[in-house]
C-alpha positions as CSV (number, residue, x, y, z in Angstrom):
1,M,137.0,121.5,120.9
2,T,134.2,121.3,123.5
3,A,130.8,123.0,123.7
4,V,131.0,124.6,126.8
5,E,133.7,125.3,129.0
6,A,132.2,123.0,131.7
7,E,133.8,120.1,129.2
8,Q,136.8,122.1,128.5
9,Q,137.4,122.1,132.3
10,A,136.8,118.6,132.7
11,V,139.3,117.6,129.6
12,L,141.6,120.6,131.0
13,R,141.9,118.5,134.5
14,G,142.8,115.4,132.8
15,L,145.2,116.8,130.9
16,G,147.0,118.3,133.3
17,D,150.3,120.5,133.1
18,S,150.5,118.8,129.5
19,E,151.6,121.6,126.9
20,R,150.6,119.5,123.9
21,F,147.0,120.1,123.8
22,D,145.4,123.8,123.2
23,V,141.8,122.9,124.3
24,K,139.3,126.1,122.8
25,L,135.4,126.1,122.8
26,A,133.8,125.1,119.6
27,G,129.6,126.8,121.3
28,F,127.0,125.0,120.7
29,G,125.7,123.2,117.3
30,P,127.6,122.2,114.3
31,A,127.3,125.7,112.5
32,S,129.3,127.0,115.8
33,A,131.3,124.6,116.1
34,A,132.3,124.3,112.1
35,A,133.3,128.5,112.5
36,R,134.9,128.1,115.8
37,T,137.3,125.2,114.8
38,A,138.1,127.1,111.4
39,M,138.9,130.5,113.2
40,E,141.6,128.3,115.7
41,L,143.0,126.2,112.7
42,A,143.6,129.4,110.6
43,A,145.6,131.1,113.6
44,G,147.7,128.3,115.0
45,E,149.5,125.3,113.6
46,Y,148.0,122.0,114.7
47,I,148.3,118.0,113.8
48,L,144.6,116.5,114.9
49,V,141.2,118.2,115.8
50,I,139.6,116.4,118.7
51,S,135.7,117.0,119.2
52,A,134.9,115.8,122.5
53,G,132.3,116.6,125.3
54,I,129.2,114.7,127.1
55,G,126.1,113.7,124.8
56,G,123.2,110.8,125.4
57,G,124.1,107.0,124.6
58,F,121.7,104.9,122.5
59,P,120.0,102.0,124.8
60,G,122.2,99.2,124.3
61,K,125.4,100.7,122.7
62,A,126.3,103.0,125.4
63,D,125.7,103.0,129.0
64,I,125.2,106.0,131.3
65,G,128.7,106.9,132.5
66,S,130.5,105.1,129.3
67,T,133.0,106.9,126.5
68,V,132.3,106.5,123.0
69,V,135.2,107.1,120.8
70,A,134.0,107.3,116.8
71,D,134.6,105.4,114.1
72,R,132.4,107.7,111.6
73,I,131.3,111.2,112.5
74,I,127.5,111.1,110.9
75,A,125.2,114.6,110.3
76,A,122.7,112.3,111.0
77,D,119.7,114.9,110.3
78,L,121.3,116.7,107.1
79,G,119.0,116.0,104.4
80,A,115.3,115.9,103.6
81,E,112.0,114.6,104.6
82,T,109.9,112.9,101.8
83,P,107.1,111.2,101.7
84,G,108.9,107.8,102.0
85,G,111.3,108.9,104.6
86,F,114.4,110.8,105.0
87,L,116.9,111.1,102.5
88,S,120.7,111.5,103.7
89,V,122.7,114.1,101.5
90,D,124.1,111.4,100.0
91,E,121.1,109.9,98.7
92,L,120.3,113.3,97.3
93,G,123.5,113.8,95.8
94,F,124.6,116.8,97.3
95,G,128.0,115.7,99.2
96,S,128.3,113.2,102.6
97,S,127.2,113.2,105.8
98,V,129.7,110.8,107.2
99,I,133.5,111.7,108.1
100,L,135.6,108.7,109.2
101,P,138.4,109.6,111.6
102,E,141.9,107.9,111.2
103,S,141.5,104.0,112.3
104,G,144.7,103.9,114.0
105,L,143.9,106.7,116.1
106,V,140.9,105.1,117.2
107,D,142.5,101.7,118.0
108,A,145.2,103.7,119.7
109,I,142.3,105.6,122.2
110,I,140.5,102.7,122.5
111,D,143.3,100.1,123.6
112,A,144.2,102.5,126.1
113,M,140.8,103.2,127.8
114,Q,140.7,99.6,127.8
115,S,143.8,99.2,129.6
116,A,143.0,101.7,132.0
117,G,139.7,99.7,133.1
118,I,137.7,102.3,131.5
119,H,134.1,100.9,130.1
120,V,134.4,102.0,126.3
121,N,132.1,101.7,123.2
122,R,133.2,101.9,119.1
123,G,130.8,103.2,116.8
124,S,128.9,106.1,114.9
125,I,128.5,109.4,116.9
126,L,125.4,111.4,115.3
127,T,126.0,115.0,115.1
128,V,122.1,116.7,115.5
129,T,120.7,120.1,115.2
130,T,117.8,118.9,117.5
131,G,118.5,116.8,120.4
132,T,116.6,113.3,120.2
133,G,113.4,113.4,122.5
134,S,111.5,110.7,121.6
135,A,111.0,106.8,121.3
136,E,110.4,107.2,117.7
137,K,112.9,109.0,116.5
138,T,115.3,106.7,118.5
139,E,113.9,104.1,116.7
140,A,114.0,105.6,113.5
141,L,117.7,106.6,113.9
142,T,119.1,103.5,114.7
143,T,116.9,101.8,112.5
144,R,118.9,104.2,109.5
145,I,122.2,104.2,111.1
146,S,122.5,100.3,112.8
147,D,125.7,101.1,114.9
148,A,124.8,104.6,116.2
149,A,126.3,104.4,119.9
150,A,126.0,107.9,120.8
151,E,125.0,111.2,119.9
152,G,126.2,115.0,119.9
153,M,125.7,118.6,118.5
154,E,129.3,119.2,117.5
155,G,131.3,116.4,116.6
156,F,129.9,117.1,112.5
157,G,130.9,120.6,112.3
158,V,134.6,120.1,114.3
159,A,135.5,117.3,111.6
160,T,134.1,119.7,108.8
161,A,136.6,122.3,109.5
162,A,139.5,119.5,110.4
163,K,139.1,118.3,106.6
164,L,139.2,121.3,105.4
165,W,142.9,121.9,106.8
166,N,143.4,118.0,105.5
167,L,143.8,117.0,109.5
168,P,142.6,114.1,110.8
169,V,139.9,114.2,113.5
170,L,138.5,112.3,116.2
171,E,135.3,112.5,118.5
172,L,134.6,111.1,122.0
173,R,131.5,111.4,124.0
174,T,130.8,110.4,127.8
175,I,127.8,109.1,128.1
176,S,125.0,111.6,130.5
177,N,121.7,109.8,129.7
178,A,119.7,107.9,127.1
179,V,119.0,109.0,123.9
180,G,114.9,108.7,123.8
181,P,112.5,110.2,126.0
182,R,114.2,113.5,127.7
183,D,113.9,112.9,131.2
184,R,116.5,115.2,133.1
185,L,115.9,114.0,136.3
186,A,117.8,110.8,135.0
187,W,120.8,112.4,134.2
188,R,123.8,111.7,135.3
189,M,126.5,114.9,134.6
190,K,128.8,114.2,137.4
191,E,129.8,111.0,136.1
192,A,129.8,112.2,132.6
193,F,132.0,114.8,133.7
194,A,134.6,112.4,135.3
195,A,134.7,110.0,132.4
196,L,135.5,113.2,130.4
197,E,138.0,114.0,132.7
198,A,139.8,110.4,132.8
199,A,139.1,110.6,128.6
200,G,141.8,113.4,128.8
201,T,144.1,111.6,131.0
202,I,144.3,109.0,128.3
203,L,144.4,111.7,125.5
204,R,147.7,112.4,127.5
205,R,149.0,109.5,127.7
206,V,148.7,108.7,124.1
207,F,149.6,111.5,122.4
208,T,152.9,112.0,124.7
209,E,154.3,108.5,124.8
């Protein structure tokens, strides 16, 4: 599942002529991603769900042009603001904001990427409904989630649908910009899409060998 067509096309270029994958559009944000993923799962038979796309990298954790593979998929802003700070849905007792990908699959993807010379990081990928655009918000997120490596808007939605079908899920993000104050002139979309295409090649290799 990719959010937009440009991401979809990058993944498809990497996958080549493989017929083992369906690459579908999740739309923008976690609600659309959950609904569209559920729709696709209801219409077909699948063994694995992957959320893939470009995203922001947290400084010091994921450089521009690199790839992050999630070992935790976190709904980072699902909860409540209080006078004492943010409380997650877990702390409120209303459920869980964390979905764990299968560690063996994460290891396999990372090992294959490293063997191919791809700059890859492991860490939490945060799903947000509002993209982070300030140093203060970035600091608040990294203080609360110390292993935050990347930020996107669809992963937790895709993972929620996969969980309902009892299917394993993966999320990967290729980094176009640093999380923090928004500076569109500093974004490197070309590099991120090239990395996403390379990730497609690795997915084909891992899941067809």
